[in-house]
N, C-alpha and C positions, 0 to 999 in steps of 0.2 A: 504493500499500500504506499503510495507517495514516493516510490523510489525514484520515478522519473522527475520528480519535483526536487528531490534531494540532489540528483545528479545535475539539475538545471542550475542550481545555486552553486554547486560546486565547480562547475564548468565556466561559471561566470564570475570566479576569483572570490566567492564568499568563503572565507575559511570555516569550513564544517566538517565535522567527523562523524563517523558511524555512531559514536555515543549519543551526539545530539539527535540523530535520526531516530534511535531506539528511545530516546527521552520522549520524543514527540509522540511515538507510537503508544508508549506507556501512559503518558497524559490522556490520550484520546481512549485507551481501554479504560482508564479510572474515570472516564466522563467528567473530566475538570472542567470541559467548557460546554456551553449549550450548543444546540445544532443550528447555529446561524453563522453566517460567512464572517461577519464582524468579529464574533468571538473567537472564531476559529484563526482568523488573520492574526490576531493579538496574541493567541497562544503560540502560533508558529513563530511570530516574530521574537517573543520572549525567549523561546527554547533555541531557535536556530541562529540568532544574531548576537554576537558576543561583543561587538565593537560598533559604536554608534555611526562610523564613517560608512558602514555598510548599509545603513537603513534605507537610504534613497534607492540603491540597487536593489535591494530586498523588496521594496514596494513595487517596483517596475516588473521584477520577475514574477512576484506573486499574482499581479494583475494579468500578466501575460499567460502564465500556466492556468489560472483558473478563469480564463476567457473573459477578463475585464477590459476596461477601456484602452489598456496598453496594447491591445491587438491593432488598434490604430496608431499610426505614427505618433510618438509622444512629441516630437517637434511639431507636427500638425497642429496637435490640440494646443500646445503651450504657444504657439505663434499666432492664435487667433487674436485680431487686433483688439487692444483694450476697450476702444469706443463701441464695438460691438456689443459688450457686455456691461457697459455702464449703466447704473441704475438711474433711470429717469422717471421710473413708475413702477408699480406692480399691478399684477393683475389678480382682482378678487372675484370670484365666481360664486353663484349660489350652489347649493347642494345639487339642484335639477340641472344646471348648466354643466357642472362637472361630470354628472352621469351621462351626458350626451357625447363627451369626448371620448373617442375611442383610442386604444392603444394599439401599437403594432403586434402585440402578443407574442413576440419571439425576440429574444436578445440578439441573435445573429442578424435578423433582419434591421433591428435598431442600429447595431454596429455598422452594418453594410450602408444603411441610409447616411450616416454620420461621415462615412467615408466620402460618399458622393457629394454631400453638402460641403465639404472642407475643400473639394475641387471645383464645385460650382460657384459658391458664393463669393461675391466681390464687394459687397458693401453691407452696411449695418441694417437690422431690421427689427422692427419693435411692434409688439402686438398682434402679430400674425400667428399662423399655425402650420407653417413650412419650414422656414429658414432657422439657422442659428441666430437666436436674438434674446430679447428681453420682453418681460411683460405680456407674453403671448400664451398659445396653447400648444406651441411647438414641443416635441419631445426633447429638444436640445437648446440649452440656454440657461437663463437665470430669471428669477423674479415673475415667473408665470405658472402655469399649472398644466400638468399631464400625468395620467396615472401610471405611466411608465417612462419616465423620462431620464435623460442623462444631464445631470446638473453640471454646468461649467461656468465657472467664474463667480458664482454666488457664494458669500461668506458664510452662510449658515442655512440649515434645513428650515422650510417653512410648512410644508405638507407632508414631509417624510414618506414621499413617493419616488424620489430619485432612486433607480436601480444600480446607478455606479456613480462614484463620485472621486475616482481615482486620481483625477486630474489635480487634486488638492496637494498630494505628495508632501505631507507636513516635514519631511525630513530632507529635502534636498539640498538644503543649506549646510548639511553636515558633511557633504562630499569634500575630499581632501583639497580639492582646488578652488574652492569658492570661499568668499570672504566669510569671516567668522562671527559667531556671537560669544559673548563674554564667557559662557559656559565652556565652550569649545577652547578658547585661549587658555583658561585656566588648566585644562586636561593637558594642553601642549607645554605650558610653562612649567608644570610639574617635573618635567624631565631635567629641569635645570637645578632641582634641589640638590643641596649638598647637607646630608645628614649627619650630625655629630652629637655626642652626648655633653650636655653641658648642666651645671647647677648642681642641686642637692640629689642624693641617691634615692630617689622615690619611685622607681619602677623596677618590677620583679625581673631578675635574670633566671628564668626558668631552667635553663640547661646548666648553669653553674650551681644553682640550688640543688639540682638532682645529684650532680657530681659529689658536691660537699656533703649532701645528706648520706650518700652511698658510702662515702669514706668515713663517715661518722657512725657507723653501724647502724644506720636507719634512724638516728636521733635528727630531727628536722634542724637544718641550718640554712636560714634564708640568705640569699645574696641579693642585694640591691644595686641598681645602677642609675645614673641620671638618665632622665628621658631624652630621647632624640629630638632635636630641634634642627629646623632649617637654617643653616647658617651663611648661605650664599648672600652677597652683597650685589646689588644691581643699581645702576645709574642711568637713567633714561634721559635722552636729549630728544625732545619733540619739535619738528619744523611745524610753524604755526603761521596761519594767514596765507593770503594769495591763492595759489592752486591747491593748496592744502585744506581749502574750506569745503572742498568736495569730498574730503576723507574725515570730517571731524567726528562723525558718529564712530567710525570704525576705530579711529585713535582713542576716543573716549572709552570704548569697550576694552582696548588693550590696556589702558591705564588702569581701569577698574580691576582687570584681572590680575595685573602686576601688583597692585595695591593688596589684593587679597592672598597672592601666593608668597610674597617676599617680605619678611620682617624689615629687613635692612635695605630699604629703597628710597633713593633720592631722585628728583627729576628737575629738569630746566628746559626752558624754550629757547629756541632761535627761529630766524627766518632765513630760508633758502639755504644759507651756508653759515657756518660758525666762524665768529669773529672775536673781537676782543672782549666782548661782554655777552652774557646771557641773562635771563630773568625768570622769576617763578610766578609772576602775576602780570598777565597780559594787559590788564587795565592801567597798570602803573609802570609798564616796562621802561619808559624814557625816564622815570624819576627813581626806580629801584634797580638799577643795573648791578649786576654781580660780575665782577672781572674774572675772565675765563682763567687767568693765573691763579686767582684765589681758588677756583674749583680744583685746578691741578695741584694746588699745595694742600687742599683739604682732604682729598680721597686718595688712598694708596692704590696700589696695582692690583690689590686683591679684588676690587670692584669689577664687575662685568658690565661692559658698556654696550647699550643699545640705541643706536640712532634710529628714529623713525621719521621718514620724509620722503616726498615724491622726487627729490633730486632733480627737480624740473626748474632750471634757471638758465641764465645767460652765463656762457662759459667765462666771461670777464668777473662774475661773482665769485668764481672759484680760484682763478689763477693771476688776478691782476689787484694791485693795490687801488683803492678808491674804486673798486667794482661793485660794492654793494648797492643795490637799488635804494637803500633807506639812509646811508650815511658815508662819511668819507673814511673809509678804513685804511689805516696806515700800513697794515700787513695784509696780504692776501689770505683769502679764506683757506686755501691749501697749507698755508704755513701753520695756521691753528690745528687743522686736521692732522697734520703730521706730528705736531706736539701732542696731541691726545693720543695717537697711535703709539708714540715713544714712551708716554707715561703710563698708559694702560694696554697691556699686551692682549688682553681678551675683550674683543669688540666685534660687533656685527652691524649691519645697516639693514633694516626691514623697509620695504617700499610697498605703499599701498596700491601702486599702478600695477595693472595686470602684467606679467612678465612678457607676454607675447608683444606688449606695446612698447617695451623698453628701447627697442631698436629705433623707434621714431623720434626719441628724444636725445639730442647729442650729450647733454649735460649727465644724463643718467649713467651713460657709458662711462664718461669721465669720472663720476664719483665711485662708480663700482671698481674702476681701476685704482683710484686713490685708496679705497677699502680693501686693497688687495684681493679683489672679487669676493670679499665676504659680504655681499648683498644678497639678499633673499626676499622673495615676495611674501606679502602679509597674508598667507594663507595657512592652513592647518599643516600641510607638508612643508611649507616654506618656514613656519616657526620651529618645526622639529628639526629641520637641516640647521637652522641658525643656533638652536640649542646645542647640537653636536658640535658645531664650529667654536661656540663659547667655551667649550671644555679644552680647546686647544689654543696654545699660546701663538700669537702672531709672530712671525719671522719678520722683524723690523725692516722695511724697504721705504725709503722716503721718495715720495714723487716730487719732482721739482717743478718750478714756475715755468709759465710758457714763455717761450721766445728768448 
């Protein structure tokens, strides 16, 4: 039973063993779930998926195997223009009117008809009974009514008549290559933890207690040790303003996750490139400047440095004196970047711009080179790569001024 489903998951790189498969069969045998597709879906997901990054793939494969909406191209469904499904009104019918509306009566026919409409439809429709639209009696769309419809784009159930709502795919944001939510960032940042035992001996060391008790002829001898604490030290440099306004939410999520994960955390802001001063309060940045030299003298080389910025600027801002767009800097940005690299041997640069787009901005390539290629995209896999890099000392190479 369900062996083909098991093989489908395994062949699509969801790490699953025969043990999970037998666990699912045992759960079904024990009648843990009721006989409906939603409960069965959640049971399968709980038993078969062990890592959140595979949830979106699982959703698609589950829909495909059990003849859900994924039998239609996912790209077709997700690429339906937003305006076709925008809520301009809702359809409210009397009970008698609802009873007059006939269903297709066959899931395969409904799915086949949706395929046809995805090819034929060219514009928005509202209030009708044929096309993908809103506020009508068509089986396809949102904010209308049909006894056997496929809900597309609607944020919640109204009549509880939709037979498929797989287009929602709540977990697609957990894919490794998409931007993150705070929870996902916390998971990725955990890998930078350095645990050491500090403070009072207040935690039971079970192994040593057993050994000492055995040597003591069975008389209990308790061995206590200090509890483990995360001792890693992190220093964040956030690019703020200008083109970084497009990434405020993402950077805020990273900041929130980092504050949660690291006890020893400090942060500073800069704009485009680092120069002779930084700041901690954007509203008072011109009145409460903090000399970059002071930061170099305050924090030792134990700190892990994470730059967060899109590295999108004029090359003059990196390589020339007075190149800053905001003030007359006496030393080029690269001079300060080299000083930071020399002082802090553990550093990376996280870039919120999609990695495939880096090639279109000259300064991104320049900053990446200055960072000794220790630049990574702000995605789950990107953060994981950055964490691995932060565990390795940088071999100091100083990039010179242009010209």
